[in-house]
N, C-alpha and C positions, 0 to 999 in steps of 0.2 A: 504494500500500500504506500509506503514512504517513497518508493521509486516512482510510482505513478504520480504522486503529488509533486515530487521534484521535477519530473519530466514536464508536467503541466506548467510549472514556473519557468523552467529554462526555455520551453517552447514559446511562452508568451513574452518573456523579457528579453531573450537573446535570439529568438527565431531559430533555434537549433534544438533538436531533441537531446536528451540527457547524454547519450553516448557520443553523438557528434559534438556536443558542447565540450565534453571532456577531451576528446581526441583531436578535434580540429578537422575532422573529415566531413565530407559531404558526398553522398552516393559512392562511398568507398574510396574516394581520393582525398589526399591531404591538401586542403585548399584554404587553410587558415590565413586570413588577411586578404584573400582575393575572391571571396565568396559572396559578396554583396554588401551593400551599404548598411543594412540593418541587422546583419547576422554576425554575432560575436561568439567567439569560443575562448576557452581557457588559454590555449597557446597564444592567441592574440593579446589577451590581457597580461600574460607573462612576458610578452615581447619576443617569443620564439616562433613567430609566424613565418610562413614562407614568403611569397611575394606580396607586396603591398604593405603588410603590417597594419596595426590599428591606426586608422586615420588615412591610410593610403588610398582606400577605395570608398571612403565615407563622405557623405555630403555634409554631415555635421562635424563640428570641430572637436567635440569631446564626448566622453563616454556617457555623461549624464543626459545629454541631448538625445543620443541614440536610445538609451534606456527609456526615457520619457516618451519618445515617439512610439517605441514598441509597446510600452505599457498602455498608452492611450488607444492604440490599435487593438490590443488583445486583452484588455482588463476583464471583459466578460468571461473569456476562456480561462484566464487565471483564477478568477473567483469561483467559477464552476468546478474547476479541478481541485482547488484547495478545500472547498466546502462539500461538494457532492461525493467525491471519492471516499473520504472517511465515513460519511453517512451511509453510502451504499455498502461499504465493507462491513459496517456494524450490522446493518439489516441482513446481509447475506450470512454473516456469522450466526445471528440469532435464528435464522430460518434453518440452517443446516446443522445446528448444534445437536439436537436430539437424534435425527436420523443418521448422521455421519460422524460428528466429532466425538460424542460420548462413547459410542461403540468402538471407535478406533482407539481411544484412550484406554478403555477397558482391555482391549486385546493387547495393547502394548504393555500394560501392567501385568497381564496374565503370563506373558512370555518373559517377564523379568526386567523390562525396561521401564522402571518406575519414574525416572527423572525426565523422560521424553514425553512430551504431550503435543497433540495436534492442535 
């Protein structure tokens, strides 16, 4: 669940999914710094980008302007991800608790794995 919330935030604020945000890749290619005006990755933020670098292909002059533009364009998506993903996870957990989770925990306990729970 945490990964989904983090992905929602990085997608909204940085225009890159969580994996691409961390690696600097887009469609399997390393393109940090040369992948669009409003797409930011960690390699760009750390200054280890390939061609372009932060600011090289950006219309805005600083990070805060790019982040504000992305936030204004994607605030609904970010809000839905941050609020609805945990709510949906709690509802799903409550629905599958009796038919799936409790029997699985009992089975794990019966075979001697008392510290592991689903």
